[in-house]
N, C-alpha and C positions, 0 to 999 in steps of 0.2 A: 505634187500633182496639180495642174491647173483647175481652176474653178471659173464657172460664170458667175459674176457679180450681180446679175439679175434673177435668173432661174435657180442659181445655186445647184447647178448639175457639176457633177466632175468628168472631168477628161482625161484621157490616156496622155501621157508626156509626148511632146512634139506638138500637140494640138496648141492654137494661139488664138482662135476665134472661135466665138460660138455661133453659129449660122442659124439658131432660132430666133436668137434675140440681136442678133448683128452687132455684137458688141467684143471687144478684146477680152482675154481670159486673164485672170490673175491668179498669182500662187497662194494667196491666203484670202479666206473671205473675212471681213472685217464687219463683226456684230454691230450693227447699227441699234443704240438704244431704243427703248419703246417711248414712243410717244403717249404722254398721259392725256386720259380724254379730257376736253377741255368742257368745263361745266357749262351748260346751257343757261344764259341769263334768263330770269324770271321777268315777264313784261311791267313794266312802270304799272299798268292799267292794274294788273293784279294785286301788285304790294301796295298800291292805293286803297284797293277795294278791301284787303288783307286789313289794314291798318284801321279802317274806318269800322270795319266789323269787331274787331278786336277791341277798339274804343268804346262803342256800343254796348257789348257785352260787359267791360270792366266797370261801366256806369250803372249796368243792371243793379237792381236791388237783389240782396242777397236774400235768400231762401232762410225762411225761419220755420222750422218744423212744430207741429203741433204739440209736440212733447217740450221743446224750448218754449213755447208761450205759454203751455199751462205751467212750467215750473216758475217761468217769471212774474205769472198773474199770482201764484200761490205766495211768493216771496213777497210779492207788493201787498199781499192781505195780511200777511203776518206783520210786516211792518207797521202798517195802518193800525192793526188790533194793538199790538204792543203799545206805540205809540199814545195811540189815543186811549187806552185803558190807564196808563200810568199817569198820562196828562189830566183826564178827566176824574181821576180820584185824587189827584194832588189839589187840583184849583177846587174841587168839593170840600177838601178838608180846609183849604183856606177861605172859601166863602163861609163855612161853620165857625170859624174861629179858631180851630184846632191849631192852625199853623199861621203864622204871620207872614204875610209878603206885602213889600213897599209899593201896593198897587189898590186902586179905589175899587169898590165893589162894581162899577160898570165893567172897567178894565177884567176883572175877574171873570165876569159873565159872559163876556165877548171870547175869551180865552176859552169858558167852559163849554161856550158852543161850537169853536173850531175843534176842538178833541172829540166832541160829538159826533161832528162830521166825519173826522178819521174812523170812528168806529162803525158809522154809514158806509164810510167807503170800501172798509174790510168786509163787512158783511156782502156788499155787492161784488166783491172781489172774490170770495170764495165762493158763490154763485156763479161767474164767470168760469171759473177754475173748473168747477163740476161739470158744465156744460162743455167744456173742452173736452172732455173724457171721450164724447164720442166723436169729434174730430180726431183724436188720437188713434180711436179703431178704426177709423176709416180711412185714414193716412197710412196706418200700418198695413190694411187690406192692401189698399193701391200699391204700395212699394213691393208686397210680395208679388202681386201680379205682373208689376213691370219688371220684376227680376226674373221671374219665370219665362217672361217674353222674350227677355234680353238673352237667354241663352240660347234661345232658337234662331233669334233673328239678328241677333248684333255678332255675328262671328269675323275672326280677324282677316279672312279672306274675303268677304264680301266687302268690308269696310274700306280694305285696302287696294280693291280691284280697279284698276287704271292710275292709281299713283305709281310714280315712277320710285324706284328706291333711292337715288340720290335727291329727293325733295328736300329741301331745308326743313330742319326740324320744327319751325314755328309754323311754315306752311302746311307741312304734315298734321299738326295738330289742329289746323284749321279746316283741312279739308276732308279729315275723319271725324271731328267734331259736327260739321254740318251733316255729314252722311248719317250719324247718329241721329241727328234732331229731325232729317226727313223723313227717318223710320219712327221714330219716337211721337212726334206729336200727331200724326194722324192716327195712332194706334190707341193714344191716350191724350184725347182733346181736353179733358179736365184738368190737365197739369199745365199750369201756369209757366210763364217765360222763367222765373226765377228757378222755380222747381226744376223744369227742363235744364237750365245750365248748370245746376250741382249735378244733377242725372248725368249729364253729357260729361262732364268731367269726372265724376265716378267711374263711369264705362270705361272711358279712356285709360284713366290710370290702371284699371284691372286688366285691360289689354296689354298695354305697352309698359 
């Protein structure tokens, strides 16, 4: 049976011309391969802006939580305490003549004073660590409030609204991250940039 190659209509035998399309009929229809969609190139300005923002974000200070600062401070305090106590006791024994060291009295006294300073640093560090317990409590409370807020305001549908499905992965990450930050920062102005960057990355990883 003859076919029209344009409108794909089938005609009875004997017909040779399609009056609607004004073309000659053919015996068989040749299926033409579907054309693959051509990706739309991202404007150079957007790529440059993305590169600049990504570089700025990578250079941003990494957020250190109150728990991590507390742990580091306590670790330093114990180090000062142990080194100071052992050194102070050792030099005291040397000054008393119980043990002999190839150092004069003045040098031993200087070392005694240095180890005594270590003990002072240890006490100060332990006090700072105690003060940080309040920071830990406030940060935990803030993190809890942010997570509760995120469940309601950081939905996948809202964050990806207007972003084409064929958007490159790097650009997709940037656009969604910007959307998260634009919602997060006004709601919690007490959050600094480093902490906001960490929260943004955590929320993105949870969603995708």
